[in-house]
Residue frames as a rotation matrix with the C-alpha (Angstrom) as fourth column:
MET 1
-0.433 -0.830 -0.351 10.70
-0.538 0.550 -0.639 1.63
0.723 -0.088 -0.685 8.54
MET 2
-0.719 0.202 0.665 8.69
-0.607 0.282 -0.743 0.79
-0.338 -0.938 -0.080 11.67
ILE 3
0.366 0.926 -0.087 5.77
-0.841 0.289 -0.457 -0.51
-0.399 0.241 0.885 9.63
LYS 4
0.309 -0.303 -0.901 8.02
-0.659 0.614 -0.433 -2.87
0.685 0.728 -0.010 7.67
SER 5
-0.739 -0.671 -0.053 9.50
-0.408 0.509 -0.758 -4.30
0.536 -0.538 -0.651 10.87
THR 6
-0.690 0.532 0.491 6.12
-0.460 0.202 -0.865 -4.80
-0.559 -0.822 0.106 12.52
CYS 7
0.328 0.840 -0.433 4.11
-0.884 0.110 -0.455 -5.90
-0.335 0.532 0.778 9.49
ILE 8
-0.800 -0.543 -0.255 4.72
-0.595 0.774 0.218 -9.64
0.079 0.326 -0.942 9.32
ARG 9
-0.072 0.780 -0.622 2.45
-0.428 0.539 0.725 -12.59
0.901 0.318 0.295 8.74
PRO 10
0.560 0.396 0.728 0.91
-0.809 0.071 0.583 -14.16
0.179 -0.915 0.361 11.85
ASN 11
0.968 -0.197 -0.157 2.68
0.213 0.973 0.090 -17.50
0.135 -0.121 0.983 11.38
GLU 12
0.108 -0.968 0.225 6.05
0.413 -0.162 -0.896 -15.70
0.904 0.189 0.382 11.10
ARG 13
0.034 -0.020 0.999 5.25
-0.700 -0.714 0.010 -13.70
0.713 -0.700 -0.038 14.24
VAL 14
0.909 0.340 0.239 4.50
-0.411 0.644 0.646 -16.94
0.065 -0.685 0.725 16.16
VAL 15
0.642 -0.739 -0.202 7.86
0.600 0.650 -0.467 -18.39
0.476 0.178 0.861 15.11
LYS 16
-0.156 -0.716 0.680 9.68
0.009 -0.690 -0.724 -15.21
0.988 -0.106 0.114 16.26
ILE 17
0.325 0.356 0.876 7.86
-0.831 -0.335 0.444 -15.15
0.452 -0.872 0.187 19.60
LYS 18
0.996 0.087 -0.019 8.55
-0.070 0.901 0.428 -18.82
0.054 -0.425 0.904 20.28
SER 19
0.360 -0.931 -0.055 12.24
0.622 0.284 -0.729 -18.50
0.695 0.228 0.682 19.39
LEU 20
-0.187 -0.374 0.908 12.59
-0.381 -0.824 -0.418 -15.45
0.905 -0.424 0.012 21.66
HIS 21
0.685 0.504 0.526 10.81
-0.685 0.198 0.701 -17.30
0.249 -0.840 0.481 24.46
ALA 22
0.888 -0.395 -0.234 13.24
0.412 0.911 0.025 -20.19
0.204 -0.118 0.972 24.15
MET 23
0.054 -0.934 0.353 16.27
0.461 -0.291 -0.838 -17.87
0.886 0.208 0.415 23.93
LEU 24
-0.102 -0.056 0.993 15.31
-0.573 -0.813 -0.104 -15.70
0.813 -0.580 0.051 26.92
ASP 25
-0.346 -0.033 -0.938 14.47
0.421 0.888 -0.187 -18.75
0.838 -0.459 -0.293 29.08
PHE 26
-0.048 0.442 0.896 12.11
-0.525 -0.774 0.354 -16.84
0.850 -0.453 0.269 31.38
ASN 27
0.828 0.493 -0.266 11.67
-0.076 0.569 0.819 -19.74
0.555 -0.658 0.509 33.79
ARG 28
0.292 -0.800 -0.524 15.34
0.919 0.387 -0.079 -19.51
0.266 -0.459 0.848 34.85
ASN 29
-0.144 -0.323 0.935 15.41
0.182 -0.938 -0.296 -15.73
0.973 0.128 0.194 35.20
GLU 30
-0.601 -0.188 -0.777 16.17
0.761 0.163 -0.628 -14.86
0.244 -0.969 0.045 38.83
TYR 31
-0.966 0.258 -0.035 14.35
-0.239 -0.932 -0.274 -11.52
-0.103 -0.256 0.961 38.67
MET 32
-0.280 0.899 -0.336 11.20
-0.561 0.131 0.817 -13.13
0.779 0.418 0.468 37.31
LYS 33
-0.126 0.177 -0.976 11.35
0.545 0.835 0.081 -15.72
0.829 -0.521 -0.202 40.09
ALA 34
-0.888 -0.294 -0.355 11.91
0.455 -0.434 -0.778 -13.03
0.075 -0.852 0.518 42.75
PHE 35
-0.758 0.650 -0.059 8.67
-0.641 -0.758 -0.121 -11.33
-0.123 -0.053 0.991 41.75
GLY 36
-0.428 0.597 0.679 6.77
0.025 0.758 -0.652 -14.60
-0.904 -0.262 -0.339 41.32
MET 37
0.294 0.507 -0.810 6.33
-0.774 -0.371 -0.513 -14.01
-0.561 0.778 0.283 37.60
GLU 38
-0.452 -0.425 0.784 6.31
0.193 0.812 0.551 -16.60
-0.871 0.401 -0.285 34.86
VAL 39
-0.227 0.315 -0.921 5.68
-0.904 -0.421 0.079 -16.61
-0.363 0.850 0.381 31.12
ALA 40
0.450 0.491 0.746 3.63
-0.194 0.869 -0.455 -19.45
-0.872 0.060 0.486 29.67
LYS 41
-0.649 -0.714 0.263 5.22
0.033 0.319 0.947 -21.43
-0.760 0.623 -0.184 26.87
ASP 42
-0.438 0.577 0.689 1.96
0.894 0.363 0.265 -21.77
-0.097 0.732 -0.674 24.92
MET 43
-0.971 0.160 0.177 0.26
-0.101 -0.948 0.301 -18.82
0.216 0.274 0.937 23.29
THR 44
-0.533 0.846 -0.024 -3.28
0.085 0.025 -0.996 -17.86
-0.842 -0.533 -0.085 24.28
VAL 45
-0.807 0.389 0.446 -6.03
0.520 0.107 0.848 -18.44
0.282 0.915 -0.288 21.75
VAL 46
-0.617 0.625 -0.478 -8.75
0.019 -0.595 -0.803 -15.79
-0.787 -0.505 0.355 21.74
PRO 47
0.105 0.721 0.685 -11.93
0.883 0.249 -0.398 -15.57
-0.457 0.647 -0.611 19.69
ALA 48
-0.583 -0.326 -0.744 -11.70
-0.031 -0.906 0.421 -12.99
-0.812 0.269 0.518 16.92
ARG 49
0.352 0.670 0.654 -13.50
0.761 0.202 -0.616 -11.80
-0.545 0.714 -0.439 13.84
VAL 50
-0.790 -0.541 0.288 -12.80
0.600 -0.584 0.547 -9.61
-0.128 0.605 0.786 10.84
LEU 51
-0.036 0.784 -0.620 -14.91
0.364 -0.567 -0.738 -6.47
-0.931 -0.252 -0.265 10.84
PRO 52
0.430 0.220 0.876 -16.24
0.903 -0.124 -0.412 -4.95
0.018 0.968 -0.252 7.63
ALA 53
-0.677 -0.734 0.058 -14.33
0.736 -0.675 0.043 -1.88
0.008 0.071 0.997 6.46
PRO 54
0.097 0.711 -0.696 -15.99
0.520 -0.633 -0.574 1.46
-0.849 -0.306 -0.431 7.18
GLN 55
0.434 0.062 0.899 -16.72
0.857 -0.338 -0.390 3.88
0.279 0.939 -0.199 4.36
VAL 56
-0.466 -0.609 -0.642 -14.52
0.673 -0.715 0.190 6.96
-0.574 -0.343 0.743 4.17
GLN 57
0.591 0.756 0.281 -16.48
0.786 -0.461 -0.412 10.05
-0.182 0.465 -0.867 3.20
TYR 58
-0.586 -0.808 0.059 -14.59
0.780 -0.543 0.312 12.70
-0.221 0.228 0.948 1.21
LYS 59
-0.406 0.373 -0.834 -15.54
-0.141 -0.927 -0.347 16.24
-0.903 -0.023 0.429 0.39
GLY 60
-0.555 0.271 -0.787 -17.97
-0.832 -0.210 0.514 16.47
-0.026 0.939 0.342 -2.50
ASN 61
0.374 0.791 0.485 -19.98
-0.793 0.543 -0.275 13.48
-0.481 -0.281 0.830 -1.26
VAL 62
0.250 -0.408 -0.878 -17.41
-0.619 0.630 -0.469 10.98
0.745 0.661 -0.095 -2.57
SER 63
0.538 -0.043 0.842 -17.11
-0.754 0.424 0.503 7.82
-0.378 -0.905 0.196 -0.48
VAL 64
-0.039 -0.642 -0.766 -14.56
-0.696 0.568 -0.440 5.03
0.717 0.516 -0.469 -0.62
THR 65
0.926 0.225 0.302 -14.59
-0.371 0.676 0.637 1.62
-0.060 -0.702 0.710 1.01
PRO 66
0.007 -0.998 0.059 -11.04
-0.977 0.006 0.212 0.59
-0.211 -0.059 -0.976 1.97
GLN 67
0.923 0.180 -0.339 -9.83
-0.271 0.931 -0.244 -2.72
0.271 0.318 0.909 0.59
TYR 68
0.475 -0.753 -0.456 -7.04
0.610 0.655 -0.446 -4.88
0.634 -0.066 0.770 2.00
GLY 69
0.282 -0.308 -0.909 -6.49
0.924 -0.167 0.343 -2.46
-0.257 -0.937 0.238 4.89
GLY 70
-0.522 -0.517 -0.679 -5.97
0.348 -0.856 0.383 0.75
-0.779 -0.036 0.626 2.91
TRP 71
0.592 0.672 0.445 -7.18
0.725 -0.202 -0.659 3.14
-0.353 0.712 -0.607 0.27
GLN 72
-0.374 -0.716 0.589 -5.70
0.904 -0.422 0.062 5.61
0.205 0.556 0.806 -2.18
VAL 73
0.377 0.491 -0.785 -5.87
0.672 -0.728 -0.132 9.25
-0.637 -0.478 -0.605 -1.14
ARG 74
-0.654 -0.753 -0.078 -3.80
0.486 -0.497 0.719 10.79
-0.580 0.432 0.691 -3.92
THR 75
-0.805 0.382 0.453 -6.81
0.358 -0.295 0.886 11.45
0.473 0.875 0.101 -6.14
LYS 76
0.220 0.938 -0.268 -9.22
0.800 -0.017 0.599 12.38
0.557 -0.347 -0.754 -3.34
ARG 77
-0.050 -0.128 0.990 -9.77
-0.366 -0.920 -0.138 15.42
0.929 -0.370 -0.001 -1.15
ARG 78
-0.936 -0.328 0.129 -9.51
-0.211 0.228 -0.951 15.25
0.282 -0.917 -0.282 2.61
PRO 79
-0.476 0.796 -0.375 -12.41
0.813 0.560 0.158 13.74
0.335 -0.230 -0.914 4.53
GLU 80
0.146 0.661 0.736 -15.27
0.172 -0.749 0.639 16.05
0.974 0.033 -0.223 5.40
ASN 81
0.943 0.137 0.305 -14.81
-0.281 -0.165 0.945 15.37
0.180 -0.977 -0.117 9.09
GLU 82
0.192 -0.973 -0.129 -11.14
-0.492 0.018 -0.871 15.54
0.849 0.231 -0.475 10.02
MET 83
-0.093 -0.190 0.977 -11.63
-0.984 0.168 -0.061 13.88
-0.152 -0.967 -0.203 13.39
PHE 84
-0.040 0.025 -0.999 -10.83
-0.364 0.931 0.038 10.19
0.931 0.365 -0.028 13.50
ILE 85
0.198 0.197 0.960 -11.90
-0.979 0.078 0.186 8.09
-0.038 -0.977 0.209 16.46
CYS 86
-0.333 -0.305 -0.892 -10.55
-0.286 0.935 -0.212 4.73
0.899 0.184 -0.399 17.50
ILE 87
0.365 0.533 0.763 -12.54
-0.913 0.044 0.406 2.87
0.183 -0.845 0.502 20.14
VAL 88
-0.437 -0.567 -0.698 -10.82
-0.286 0.823 -0.490 0.07
0.853 -0.014 -0.522 22.00
ARG 89
0.679 0.692 0.244 -12.62
-0.504 0.198 0.841 -2.07
0.534 -0.694 0.483 24.56
LEU 90
-0.512 -0.859 0.007 -10.42
-0.510 0.297 -0.807 -3.04
0.691 -0.417 -0.590 27.48
ARG 91
0.230 0.580 -0.782 -11.31
0.355 0.698 0.622 -5.66
0.906 -0.421 -0.045 30.00
């Protein structure tokens, strides 16, 4: 259920964010003003790139390259190394 509610196309997400921004009217919020906070109307554009998918190595020396963000595991055994690592670079 959570995935379906968060998995939307970028252009649809922009429309939702902009409509919420207009509805919440942050610039008139007394609490935001009291703390000197404001929310910009325009979205920030950041440079990005699409990384190549990593290969998933299964037991028995079987490897799969995910396509379109996923792969089928029904017909495969668990990965040889059960540890998954996600590295995120924070500024």
